[in-house]
C-alpha positions in Angstrom: 69.1 66.4 -43.9 66.4 68.4 -42.1 64.3 68.6 -45.3 64.7 64.8 -45.8 63.4 64.2 -42.2 60.5 66.5 -42.8 59.6 64.8 -46.1 59.8 61.4 -44.5 57.5 62.6 -41.7 55.0 64.0 -44.2 55.0 60.7 -46.1 54.5 58.6 -43.0 51.7 60.9 -41.8 50.1 60.7 -45.3 50.3 56.9 -45.3 48.8 56.8 -41.8 46.0 59.1 -43.0 45.3 56.9 -46.0 45.2 53.8 -43.8 42.8 55.5 -41.5 40.6 56.6 -44.4 40.6 53.0 -45.7 39.6 51.7 -42.3 36.7 54.2 -42.2 34.1 53.4 -44.9 31.2 55.8 -45.5 28.5 53.3 -46.7 25.8 55.9 -47.4 22.4 57.0 -46.2 20.2 54.6 -44.1 16.5 54.9 -44.9 13.4 53.4 -43.4 12.8 50.7 -46.0 16.5 49.7 -46.5 18.2 46.8 -44.8 22.0 46.8 -45.3 24.2 43.8 -45.1 28.0 44.0 -44.9 31.1 42.2 -43.9 33.3 44.2 -41.6 37.0 43.5 -41.5 39.5 43.9 -38.7 39.9 47.5 -37.5 37.3 48.7 -40.0 34.7 51.4 -39.2 31.5 51.5 -41.2 29.7 54.8 -41.2 26.1 55.6 -42.2 24.1 58.8 -42.3 20.5 59.2 -41.4 18.5 62.3 -42.2 16.2 63.4 -39.3 13.8 66.1 -38.7 13.8 68.0 -35.4 12.5 66.0 -32.3 12.4 62.6 -34.0 12.9 59.2 -32.3 14.5 56.5 -34.4 15.0 52.9 -33.3 17.6 50.7 -35.1 18.2 47.0 -35.2 21.7 45.6 -35.9 22.0 41.8 -36.2 25.5 40.6 -35.5 26.5 37.5 -37.5 29.9 36.5 -36.4 31.3 39.9 -35.1 30.9 41.5 -31.7 30.2 45.1 -32.7 30.1 48.5 -31.1 27.7 51.2 -32.4 28.5 54.9 -31.9 26.1 57.6 -32.8 27.0 61.2 -33.6 24.9 64.4 -34.0 25.0 66.7 -37.1 28.0 68.6 -35.6 30.0 65.4 -35.4 29.8 65.2 -31.6 29.4 61.8 -30.0 25.9 61.1 -28.6 26.2 57.5 -27.2 27.8 54.1 -27.5 25.9 50.9 -27.6 27.4 47.5 -26.7 25.1 45.0 -25.1 26.8 41.9 -23.5 25.3 39.6 -26.2 28.2 38.2 -28.1 28.8 37.8 -31.8 25.5 36.3 -33.0 22.8 38.4 -31.4 21.0 41.7 -31.7 22.4 45.1 -30.9 19.5 47.5 -30.4 20.0 51.3 -30.3 18.3 54.6 -30.9 18.7 58.3 -31.8 16.5 61.1 -30.5 17.1 64.2 -32.6 17.4 67.6 -31.1 17.8 69.4 -34.3 17.2 68.8 -38.0 20.2 67.3 -39.9 22.3 64.4 -40.8 23.2 62.1 -37.9 25.9 59.5 -38.2 26.0 55.8 -37.1 29.4 54.2 -36.8 29.8 50.4 -36.6 33.1 48.9 -35.5 34.5 45.9 -33.7 34.4 45.9 -29.9 38.0 44.7 -29.8 40.6 45.8 -32.3 42.0 43.3 -34.7 39.0 40.9 -34.3 38.3 38.6 -37.2 36.0 39.8 -39.9 32.2 39.2 -39.5 28.9 40.0 -41.1 26.0 42.1 -39.9 22.6 43.5 -41.0 21.4 47.0 -40.1 18.0 48.6 -40.5 15.6 51.2 -39.1 12.9 49.5 -37.2 10.8 52.4 -36.0 10.5 56.2 -36.5 8.1 58.5 -34.6 7.9 61.9 -32.9 10.0 61.9 -29.7 8.3 61.5 -26.4 7.2 64.4 -24.3 6.1 63.2 -20.9 8.2 60.9 -18.6 5.9 58.0 -19.1 6.2 58.4 -22.9 10.0 58.5 -22.6 10.0 55.3 -20.6 7.8 53.5 -23.1 10.0 54.8 -25.9 13.0 53.2 -24.3 11.3 49.8 -24.7 10.0 50.2 -28.2 12.1 47.3 -29.4 10.2 44.9 -27.3 6.7 46.4 -28.0 5.5 43.7 -30.3 4.2 40.1 -30.4 7.2 38.5 -32.1 9.9 38.8 -29.4 10.4 38.3 -25.6 10.0 41.4 -23.6 9.8 43.0 -20.2 7.7 44.4 -17.4 8.6 47.8 -15.9 7.4 49.7 -12.8 8.4 53.1 -11.4 7.5 53.8 -7.8 7.7 57.3 -6.3 7.1 58.0 -2.6 5.6 54.6 -2.2 3.1 54.9 -5.1 3.3 53.5 -8.6 3.6 56.4 -11.0 4.1 54.3 -14.2 4.1 50.7 -15.2 3.9 48.9 -18.5 4.5 45.5 -20.2 6.2 44.8 -23.5 6.5 41.7 -25.6 5.7 38.1 -25.0 6.0 35.8 -22.0 5.7 32.8 -24.2 6.2 32.9 -28.0 5.1 29.3 -28.7 1.6 29.9 -27.2 1.4 33.6 -28.1 1.0 34.8 -24.4 1.9 38.4 -23.8 3.7 39.7 -20.6 1.3 41.0 -18.0 1.6 42.2 -14.4 0.9 38.6 -13.2 3.5 37.0 -15.4 5.9 34.9 -13.3 9.6 35.7 -13.8 12.7 34.0 -12.4 14.3 37.1 -11.0 17.7 35.5 -10.6 20.0 37.3 -8.2 17.3 39.7 -7.0 16.6 36.6 -4.8 19.6 37.4 -2.6 17.9 40.3 -0.8 15.3 37.9 0.6 18.1 35.6 1.8 19.6 38.7 3.4 16.3 39.5 5.1 16.1 35.9 6.5 19.6 36.1 7.9 19.0 39.5 9.4 15.8 38.2 11.0 17.5 35.2 12.6 20.2 37.5 14.0 17.6 39.7 15.5 16.0 36.6 17.1 19.3 35.7 18.6 19.5 32.4 16.7 22.7 33.1 14.8 25.5 35.7 14.8 27.4 37.3 12.0 30.7 36.1 13.6 29.6 32.5 13.7 31.8 29.9 12.0 29.6 28.4 9.2 30.8 24.9 10.0 28.9 25.3 13.3 25.8 24.7 11.3 27.1 22.8 8.3 30.0 20.6 9.5 30.1 18.8 6.1 31.8 21.9 4.6 35.6 21.5 4.4 37.7 22.7 7.3 39.8 25.3 5.5 42.9 26.8 6.9 40.9 30.0 7.7 37.5 30.3 9.3 34.6 31.4 7.2 31.8 33.3 9.1 28.3 34.2 8.2 29.5 37.8 7.8 31.9 36.6 5.1 29.0 34.9 3.2 26.7 37.9 3.4 29.3 40.4 2.1 30.8 38.1 -0.6 34.2 37.9 1.1 34.3 34.2 2.0 36.6 33.0 -0.8 34.2 30.2 -1.7 34.2 29.6 -5.4 31.1 30.6 -7.3 29.0 27.6 -8.1 27.6 29.2 -11.2 31.1 29.2 -12.7 32.5 25.9 -11.4 29.5 24.0 -12.5 30.2 25.0 -16.1 33.8 24.0 -15.7 32.4 20.6 -14.6 30.7 20.2 -18.0 27.3 21.7 -17.1 24.9 22.9 -19.8 22.0 25.2 -19.4 19.5 22.5 -20.1 20.9 20.1 -17.5 19.1 19.5 -14.2 21.0 21.1 -11.3 19.6 20.8 -7.8 20.4 22.6 -4.6 21.7 19.4 -3.1 24.1 18.8 -6.1 25.6 22.3 -5.6 26.0 21.8 -1.9 27.7 18.5 -2.5 30.1 20.2 -4.9 30.9 22.8 -2.2 31.6 20.0 0.3 34.5 18.9 -2.0 36.1 22.4 -2.5 39.8 21.9 -1.8 40.9 25.5 -1.3 39.6 29.0 -1.2 40.0 31.7 -3.7 41.6 33.9 -1.0 41.8 34.4 2.8 38.2 35.1 4.0 37.7 38.8 4.5 40.7 39.9 2.5 38.9 40.4 -0.8 35.4 41.0 -2.3 34.4 38.5 -4.9 30.7 38.0 -5.8 29.9 34.3 -4.9 26.5 32.7 -5.5 27.8 29.8 -3.4 27.8 32.0 -0.3 24.1 32.7 -0.6 23.3 29.1 -1.2 25.1 28.2 2.0 23.1 31.0 3.8 19.9 29.4 2.7 21.1 26.0 4.1 21.9 27.7 7.4 18.4 29.0 7.5 17.1 25.5 7.0 19.2 23.9 9.7 18.6 26.6 12.3 14.8 26.8 11.8 14.0 23.2 11.0 12.0 24.5 8.0 12.8 24.3 4.3 13.9 27.7 3.0 10.8 27.9 0.9 8.6 27.2 4.0 10.4 29.9 6.1 10.3 32.6 3.4 6.7 31.9 2.7 5.7 32.2 6.3 7.9 35.1 7.3 8.0 37.2 4.1 5.6 36.4 1.3 2.4 35.6 3.2 2.6 38.6 5.5 3.1 40.9 2.5 0.4 39.1 0.6 2.8 38.2 -2.2 0.6 35.3 -3.3 2.4 34.4 -6.4 6.0 34.5 -5.0 8.1 31.6 -3.8 11.5 30.0 -4.0 11.4 27.1 -6.6 12.9 24.0 -4.9 11.7 21.6 -7.6 12.9 22.2 -11.1 9.9 20.4 -12.8 7.3 22.1 -10.7 4.2 23.4 -12.6 4.2 27.2 -12.3 1.1 28.9 -13.8 1.7 32.1 -15.9 5.5 31.4 -16.0 7.5 33.3 -18.5 10.0 31.5 -20.7 13.5 32.7 -20.9 14.9 33.4 -24.4 18.3 33.9 -26.0 19.4 34.7 -29.5 21.5 31.9 -31.1 22.5 31.6 -34.8 20.3 34.5 -35.7 17.2 32.9 -34.2 15.4 33.3 -30.9 15.8 30.1 -28.8 14.4 28.9 -25.5 16.9 29.1 -22.7 16.0 26.0 -20.7 16.1 26.5 -17.0 16.2 23.3 -14.8 18.2 24.7 -11.9 17.0 24.9 -8.3 19.5 27.2 -6.5 17.4 28.9 -3.9 19.2 31.4 -1.7 21.4 32.7 -4.5 18.6 32.7 -7.1 15.4 30.7 -8.2 12.9 33.2 -6.8 9.7 33.1 -8.8 7.6 36.3 -8.6 5.4 38.7 -10.5 5.6 42.5 -10.9 2.4 42.9 -8.9 4.0 41.0 -6.0 7.5 42.5 -6.2 6.1 46.0 -6.0 4.7 45.1 -2.6 8.2 44.0 -1.4 9.8 47.2 -2.7 7.2 49.5 -1.1 7.7 47.5 2.2 11.5 47.5 2.1 11.8 51.3 1.4 8.8 52.6 3.3 9.9 55.3 5.8 8.2 53.5 8.7 10.6 50.6 8.2 13.7 52.8 8.6 13.9 52.2 12.4 13.3 48.4 12.1 16.6 46.8 13.2 16.1 43.9 10.7 15.9 46.4 7.8 18.6 48.7 9.2 21.0 45.7 9.3 20.2 44.8 5.7 21.7 48.1 4.6 24.9 47.7 6.6 28.1 47.7 4.4 30.8 45.2 5.0 34.5 45.7 5.8 37.5 43.9 4.6 40.3 42.7 7.0 42.3 45.8 6.2 39.5 48.1 7.2 38.5 49.1 3.7 34.7 49.5 3.1 32.8 46.9 1.2 29.6 48.4 -0.4 27.8 45.1 -0.6 25.2 44.7 2.2 22.6 41.9 2.8 21.8 40.9 -0.7 21.8 44.5 -1.8 24.5 46.7 -3.4 24.9 50.3 -2.0 26.4 53.0 -4.2 26.1 56.5 -5.6 24.1 57.8 -8.5 24.9 61.3 -9.6 25.6 62.2 -6.0 22.5 60.5 -4.6 22.5 57.3 -2.5 21.5 54.3 -4.5 20.4 50.8 -3.3 20.3 48.3 -6.2 20.9 44.8 -7.5 20.5 43.1 -10.8 20.0 39.5 -11.9 21.0 37.4 -14.9 20.2 33.7 -15.5 18.8 31.4 -18.2 17.5 34.2 -20.5 16.2 36.3 -17.6 17.5 39.8 -17.0 16.2 41.7 -13.9 16.9 44.9 -11.9 15.6 46.6 -8.8 17.0 49.9 -7.7 16.1 52.7 -5.3 17.3 56.3 -5.1 17.0 57.1 -1.4 17.0 60.9 -1.5 14.1 60.9 -4.0 12.3 57.8 -2.8 12.3 56.6 -6.4 12.3 52.9 -7.3 12.7 51.2 -10.7 11.9 47.6 -11.2 12.6 45.8 -14.4 11.9 42.1 -15.3 12.8 40.7 -18.7 12.8 37.3 -20.4 15.1 38.5 -23.2 18.7 37.4 -22.6 20.0 40.3 -24.8 18.4 43.1 -22.6 20.9 45.0 -20.4 18.7 45.5 -17.4 21.0 47.8 -15.4 21.7 50.0 -18.4 18.0 50.3 -19.3 17.0 51.0 -15.6 19.7 53.8 -15.5 18.0 55.4 -18.5 14.7 55.2 -16.7 16.2 56.9 -13.6 17.6 59.6 -15.8 14.2 60.4 -17.2 12.7 60.9 -13.8 15.7 62.6 -12.3 16.6 64.8 -15.2 15.7 68.1 -13.3 18.2 67.4 -10.6 21.0 65.6 -12.5 23.7 67.9 -13.7 24.0 67.6 -17.4 27.2 65.5 -18.1 29.6 66.6 -20.8 29.2 64.6 -23.9 32.8 65.1 -25.0 35.2 62.4 -23.7 38.9 62.6 -23.2 40.9 61.3 -26.2 41.3 57.6 -25.8 44.4 57.3 -28.0 47.4 59.0 -26.6 50.5 59.9 -28.6 52.8 57.0 -29.3 55.7 58.9 -27.7 53.8 59.1 -24.4 53.4 55.4 -24.1 56.0 53.2 -22.3 58.0 51.0 -24.5 56.4 47.6 -24.8 58.1 44.3 -25.6 55.5 42.2 -27.3 55.2 38.5 -26.6 56.1 36.4 -29.6 53.2 34.0 -29.9 54.8 32.2 -32.8 57.6 31.0 -30.5 55.3 28.9 -28.4 55.7 25.2 -28.8 52.0 24.2 -28.4 52.8 20.5 -28.2 54.4 21.0 -24.8 50.9 21.8 -23.4 49.0 18.8 -24.8 47.7 16.0 -22.6 45.0 15.0 -20.2 44.4 17.3 -17.2 42.2 16.3 -14.3 40.6 18.2 -11.4 39.7 16.1 -8.4 37.5 18.7 -6.8 35.1 18.8 -9.7 36.0 15.2 -10.8 36.3 16.4 -14.4 38.9 16.1 -17.1 40.0 18.2 -20.1 42.1 16.9 -22.9 44.4 19.6 -24.4 45.2 18.9 -28.1 46.3 20.8 -31.2 43.6 21.4 -33.8 44.3 23.4 -36.9 47.6 24.6 -35.4 45.7 25.9 -32.3 45.7 24.6 -28.7 42.2 23.6 -27.7 40.7 22.1 -24.5 38.3 19.2 -25.1 35.6 18.1 -22.7 33.1 15.3 -23.2 30.1 17.6 -22.6 31.0 20.8 -24.4 32.3 22.4 -27.5 36.1 22.8 -27.9 37.6 25.7 -26.0 40.3 27.6 -28.0 43.3 28.6 -26.0 45.5 31.6 -27.2 49.0 32.1 -25.9 49.4 35.4 -24.0 52.7 35.0 -22.2 55.1 32.3 -21.2 53.0 29.3 -20.0 49.9 31.5 -19.9 46.9 31.2 -22.2 43.5 32.9 -22.6 40.4 30.7 -23.3 37.5 31.8 -25.4 34.9 30.8 -22.8 34.0 33.0 -19.9 34.2 30.2 -17.4 37.6 28.9 -18.8 39.3 32.2 -19.2 42.9 32.3 -17.8 45.1 29.2 -17.9 48.5 29.2 -16.4 50.6 26.0 -16.8 53.0 24.8 -14.0 56.4 23.1 -14.4 58.6 21.0 -12.2 62.3 21.4 -11.5 63.1 19.7 -14.8 60.9 22.1 -16.8 58.2 19.6 -17.5 54.5 20.5 -17.5 52.9 19.1 -14.4 49.5 20.8 -14.5 47.7 24.1 -14.8 45.6 26.5 -12.9 42.3 27.8 -14.3 40.8 31.2 -13.3 37.7 33.0 -14.5 36.7 36.0 -12.4 34.8 34.4 -9.5 37.0 31.3 -9.5 40.7 31.6 -8.9 43.5 29.0 -9.4 41.5 25.9 -9.8 44.2 23.2 -10.1 44.3 20.6 -12.8 47.0 17.9 -12.7 48.4 16.2 -15.8 47.4 12.6 -16.1 50.3 10.3 -17.0 
């Protein structure tokens, strides 16, 4: 009996090993002039070798064609070097590189980001090979090699040390249609980097005694709903208000990126919010709505438009002559960069017709933004109460610390204090960060929607801080634990769900929008007049997951007779948005 058990164990292990071997496919060697195209099935791992000399830099281009892929690189000893997974979906580029430390065969492994994802296609090729960089400036330029051409959008980068610019460069094109390269005077929409200027405005008005952090926001904007709990300016500043994020709800309403959306339209939507995501002060949840409301408070308190106030009190004193909050979507902006995204294997313009000043919509150049960074982080400003207040963390109702300050995030970077924020909107990806102990700033502006600004900036920091950062271990803990160590799971039987129960028309009064839930090809989908069908997958009893980021979690509600009466939709920054079934 014992021998039988051992034999069965060996057979099972052998089958498992064979299955794993089938899942891993060694495609072959990748060379400079070879582009490979493959279909990758569920749970498959495609492996390639690339032969490198010592101290080489190799840049790769992987085009995803229906599969969201993860790239993992390994050194000649089989040790993992790095993972690459940009937040760019199933139909865009995944850019990655290897810098060789020794001569040998390096490996590239391509796999699905999520297990059991449907099969998809991809193309992979070597785009650039060269000797690896030596100096810090060469290392920085090497990071952005993918954008150093006249055929793609790109970025502007600046590194500031002790108040002086130690390196800056520009890569790629500001406008592909007119063949205009990015320069230091190219105007970028810096998205959420705008919030620190709103924070400065609020801190200034507090210092002037015109407002207080504890003020009820309805004191200044009585049109806002009178919720069960008071929302204060402090709640808005530290993202603890419970106001739903306008950048999410507007998509739920049927918004598309090329639609015109004005500040006034967003405020009107906020005036109709029925309930909060949570009790103000009880949670942190990043809300663009809060900073839009702060800009409106500035306007009502000062009697100036937000653009007028920031021009007079920030940009003109700092001689930021090409910087302002855009409050008119069709305004002519000289030297403006176009935002781009990658759709259906092609670069496309990401139209931006939104005026959402306060939370975003700041137009600026690298030349100008450097002036702001050197002002904000200059030692002589450290005793200014306006600046000191900007770096004050928030607190939740239970006393827990909230690391978000006045439009700025506070954190730790390898044991050093970091002040940073990033931005993402309409094909623009931006970052501004400062390591306090080293008086080192990195600013990155990009008009390529596929560029991960925070990750790229972190790599720049690592180059300039390499002598003081402890070398992190490359080896990671095993991800897969033994099956015996896992708690027993009772999987949900998706085939038992009667999809027809969930069909019908569902209406939300707050957004004045309707979705029709129907069955298409044996799948439940949500239809809206202004968007593509949203596929809903059952995850639990009366709970579904949507395949759009803004329509992510759907929980259906029933009455005492077990009939569907409505559903609640949540998606990160929006919680429990109620839709009622229309009879």
